[in-house]
N, C-alpha and C positions, 0 to 999 in steps of 0.2 A: 238322305238320299243312300248312305251308306246302309242306315238300318232297313230301308226298304228293300234293298238289295239281299239283306242277310235273311228277311222274312220271305224273300221268295225262293231263297234257298232252302230254307225249312220246308216251304209247302212242295217243293219239288221233290224231298226226300220223303213226303208223307204221301203223295198223290202221283207223281210221274210214273212212267214205265221203269220198271224195277232194274232190269239188266242194264238199260242205257244210262240211267242214273248213277248206277253203281260203277259203271265205266266211266262215266265223265268226272266223278268225284275222285275215284282211283287213280286215273291217267297221270295227273300232275304230280301224285304223291309218288307213283312208280317211276316216273321219270326223274324225280329229284332224289328219291333214294337209289336209283341205278347210279347216279353220282355217288353215293355212298358207297354202293357195292365196289365201284372202281377204286375208291379211297381205301377200302380194307385191303382188296388185293395189292393195291400200289404201294401201300405202307410195307407189306410184306415183300414186294420185289425189292423195294430200296433198301430196307434193313438186311434183307437176304444178301446184298452186297458185302455185308460186313462180316458175314461167314456163319456157320452152323451154330457157334455158341448165340450170337444174336437171334437167330432164327427159334433156338429152344428158349432163349429167354422171353422173346415176345409170345411163346405158347404158354409161358407159365402166367404171363399178365393178362392175356386175352380174356379167359373166364371172368376174371373180376373187373376188367374194363368194359366188357359186354355186360356184365350183371349191372354196373351203375348206369349204362345206355339203356337197357331194357327196363330199368326201375325207373328211369327218370321220362323215358318216351314211353314205353309200353305198359308200365305198371301204374305208377302214380299219373304220368302223363294220360295215359289212356283213359283212367279213371276221371281225369279233369275233363277230357273231350267229351266223355259219356254225361258227366254231371252237366257241363255248360249245355251240350245239346239236348238233354232231358228238360232243363229249365228253359230254354229258349222255344222248345217244342210244346211246351205248356203254357207259354206265353209269359214267363216270369224273366223278364231280360233285366230287372234289377238284381235279383239274384243270381243271374249268370256273371254281372260284373263282380259281384261279391266273391263268387265261386273262383273267380280267376286270382284275386287277392289271396286267399286263403290257400290256394295251390302254389303260389309264388312263396308265401311264408313257409310252408312246409318243405318245398324244395331248398331253401336256405337251411334249414335244420338238417335234412338228410343228407345234404352236400357236406355239411361239417363234419357229420359222422362217418361218411366215407373217408374223408381227409385224416381224421384222427387215428382211424383204424389201420388205413394203409400206411402211413407215414410211421405209426408207432411200432406196427406188428406186421410189416410187409415181409422182412427177412424170415421170420418164423413161419409166415404163410406159404412163401414161395418154396421154403426148406421142405415143408410137409407134402407139399404136391411134387416133390422130386428133384428141386433145383439144387444143384451143385456147381462149385468152380465158378467159371467164366460165365456159364448160363445163368446162375442165380445173381450175379454181379450185373449182368446187363439187364435181367430183369428189375432190378432196384433202381438202376440208373432210370430208365423208362417209367417205372411205376411212381418214383417220388416226383417228377415233373408233372406227369399226368394229373395225379389225384391232389397235387396242391393247388391246381384250378379247377378242381370238381364243381365249385359253385357255376363256374362258366358252363360247363356242360349241362347241369341240372337246369339252370335258368334257360338256355336255349331250348330244351326239349318240352319244358312245361309250358314257356310261352307260346311255342308252335302247336302245343295240344289245345291251347286256349283258343288260338285262331282257328284250327281244324274244327273245334266244338261249335263255332259260329258258321261252319259250312264253308268257310274260304281254304280251300287245299292249295291255292296257286303261291299265295304268298310263303308259306313254309319250305314249298317244293323249290320256288326260286332261291331262296336262302340255300338249301341243300346244293342246288346246281353251283352257285354262285361260290359259296365257300369251298366246294371240292375243288374247283378250277383255282381258287387262291392256293389251297393246299398243294395241289399239284405242282405250282411252281415254288413254294415256300419250303416244304418238306425237304427235298434234295438238297437245297440250298443250306437249310440248317443241319442237317446230318452231315453233309461233305464239305461244306464250305464253299466260297468262291471269291478270289480277290481278297479285299480287305475284311470279308466276312468268314471268321474261323468256324470250321464245323464243330459241331456238338455231338456227334454220333448218335447213339439211341436217344438221348436227350432231346435231339433236335427234332425227331418225329413228333414227340409229345408236345413240345413247345409249339409246333405248328398247328397241332390240333387245338390247343387252347386259343390260339390267335384267331383262328377262323371261327371258333365258337363266340369269341368276344364280338366279333362284327356282326353274327347272327342275332346275338342277345341285343344289341342297340338297335338294331333295325326293327326287330319285333315288338320290342318294348314302347318305340316311339310310334308304331301303328297303333298299339293298343290305348297309348296315352291321349288319342285324339279324343274329342267330345261328340263326335258324330258318329261312331261306331256302335255297332250293336253290343259290343262288350268293352267296357270304359274301366282302365286301370284306376282312374281317380273319380269314377262315378260317386263314390262314397269314402269317408275317411277309413284310413286303413286299421283295423283292428280285428280281434279273432271274433268269428262267428260260429260258435259250438255246432250248432245244427247243421249249417253248411259244410263246415269242415268234416263232421261225421258222413255227410254225403259223399264227399270225396274218399274218405278214409273206408267206408264200407265196402266199396269195390277196390280200392287202391291198395289197401293192405293185404286181402288174398292175391289180388294181381300181383303185387310186389313178391309176394312169397313164391309165386310160380317161378318167375326168373331166377329167385334165389336157388330154389331147388332144382331148375334145369342147369345153371351154372355150376351148382355142386356136383351135378352129373358130370358135367364136363370136367371138373376140377378132379372129381373120383377117377376118371378114365384117364386123365393126363397123368395122375399119381401111378395108375397101374401101368401105364404104357412106359413111364420113366424108370420102371424095373427091369425094360429090356434095353436100356443104355441111351445115350445122348443122340445117336443117329436114330433110334426109333422114336424118340420123342420128338426132334426137329420134322421127321416124316409125318409123323402123325398131326403136328402142329400146322405144316403147309397143308395137308389133306383136310384137316377138320375146320381149318379157315373158310373152306367152300360152305359150311354150314353158316358161318357168320355172314356170307354173301346171300344166302337164301332167305336169312332173318329180314333185312331190309326189302325184299322182295315182298315177303308176306306182310311186312309193315306199311307197304305202300298200299296195298288192299285192305289190310287190317284197319289201319286209322279211318278209311273210307266206311268200312263195316261199322266200326264202334260208333261213328256219328250217325249213321243211317238207322242201325238197329235202335240206338239210345232215342232218337227223334221219334220213332214209331211208337217205341214202348211208352216215352212219356206221353204220347197221344192216344194210348190205349189200343195200338194196332199190332197185337201179339202175332197174330196170324202172318202178316207182312213181315215183320221183323224176323221171324223163323225162315221165310223164304229167302231174305236177303242173307242170312247166314249161310244157306245151303249153296246159293248162287256163288258168293264169295270163296266159300270153301273149296268148291270143285274147280273154280279158276285158279286158285293158288297150288292146289295139289297137282293139277294139270302141267303149270310152269315148272314147280320146283321137282316134280317127278322126271320131266322130261330133260332137265338140268343134269339131275341124278342119274338117269340112264345113260346119256352121252359121257359123262365122266367115268361111269362104271365100266362102259364098253373101251374107252381110250382115255385113260387116267393121265396120260403124258400130256394131254391138251392143258391139264391144269397145273400139274406139278412140274412140268417143263419150264413154266413162267418163273418158277421162285429158286430152283436150285439145279447144278448138274451133278451134285454128289449122288454116286450109284446107290450107297446104302440107303441115304434118305428117300431117293427116288423108289427105291423097292418098296420101303414100308409104306409109303404115301399111296402107291399104286394098289397094295393089297387092301389097304383100308378102303379106298374108293371102289375096288371091285366089289367088296361085300356089302359095304354101307350104302353106297350110291342108289342102290336100286329100291331103297326104302324112303328115299327123299321125299317122295308124294306124301307118304303117311306125316312126315315131319310138318310140310307145308300145310296139309289139312289141319293139323292140331294147332299150328300157330295162327291160322285164320279163324279157327272157331273159339280160340282164346280171345282173341280180339272182338268177336261177335259178342260173346260171353259178357265182356265188359259193359258193352252197350246195353244188354239185357240186365245187368247188375246180378247175375247168376255165375258165382265164382268157385262153387264147391267142386264140379266135375273137372274143370281146368286144374284146380289144385290136386286134385286125385289122379289126373293123369300125369300130372309132373312128378308126384311122389311114386307112382308105380314105375315111372322110367328110372327115377333114382333107386329104388329097390332092386330094380333087376340089374342094374349097373354094379352096385355094391355088392349083391350076392355073387351074381355072375362073374364078376372082375376077380372078386376073392378067390373064388373056385378056379379060374383060369391061371392064375398067377401063383396061389399059394398051394392049391390041393393037387391040382391035375398037371401044373405046370406046361401049360398048352403053349405053342408059337402065339404071335402076337394075331395071327388070325383068328384064333378062338376067342380072343378077347373082342375083336371086331365084330364077329357074330354076334356077341351081346349087344353091343353097341346098337346093331340093326334091329335086333329084336326090341330093344327099348324103344326105338321110335315107332315101330309099328304099334306097341301098347299105348304109347302116347296119343297118336292120332286116332285111334280105334275109340279108345275111352271115351273123347269128347264127342265124337260121331255118335255113338251108340246112345251115349246119355241124352243128347238133344233129340235123337229120334224116338226115344222112349217117352218123351214129353217132358223132360226137367224144367224147362223155362215156364211150363204153364202152372207149376206149383208155387 
């Protein structure tokens, strides 16, 4: 019965009306990731109660924690969704199950790498990014707990990617909603304490994140362990299948490099902003947190784009796959652009949620005034990144991310070390980098890069 439902989902992605199918697939994802959006903002609100040093500390950790999230959910996770969907689209259900196993083995390896790097070199990394004094210590407290449990985060996201690859967008979204609700209750309890429960401060927020990911991992692993599913974790013995592993890595490695470069861009910007002082770092951290909220929105549509594009490419329907990409890109650009314009016009709507410090508010408002208007390009680039994963065409997403990084490195260095502009000059460079990122992917697809 479950396998029949999965095959029906595949046929809908191949033949049903395009936009209604995309919206049907994306809606549960968007709802689930809206919960993630709330969690990202909520963590900033809770930790903001601990003071500016805590906000500055979390600003240091965010690029690296989001790198792990984007690699596990968007890079390797997106490649897993695409590989599973292509296998099912081509009628290779046994390979789809083996691909799920390969993805989980790869997730365990990469989680261990993140843990070793961040626990061993975290202080040096955050110091290079501009962390000093109490802000640096706050960053380390949060980071050490979070990255100790990297395997839970990787497992959750890769399991969700497998489920989405089979066309089931509902279960991962339910997990996002349920664990978000659990986190909303657990996070303040572990941060501040209550009754006999002692508050853990910064460490409490990270511990709550790990706890809810453990719940999601158990539920989705149980779902994929069943014998009646389209994808089954125990369909064959667990061992390496190099051709299938290459199928994931062929897309997953460049897809993972893209968020590495993107988060390097954010880390570079954070380091440049740090030269303007702790208040500037905190203000930028709060304002730029909005971008991390736009990512889950794009991801909600993006996972549907990956599955739908991959299924059509696997079936040889390239023209329909390109149409799917443009429809999804336009939707995401419209949503992120509207959010960006709203916060550019009225930055207090966002900044006022996190702090009342006048200096922090002023820097954050300046950032949103300048960068917010370019969030449509950011959303367009993210949507086309996910679509490109489904197509197995990752050169131009990588080129767009690299172009963004080069602009930030060169432009930021000129602003801080040559012209010594106020922070607004640096923020204008950030805005330009987002325009280049989104435009690069759009132009490449329009010029027929998927046909080659």
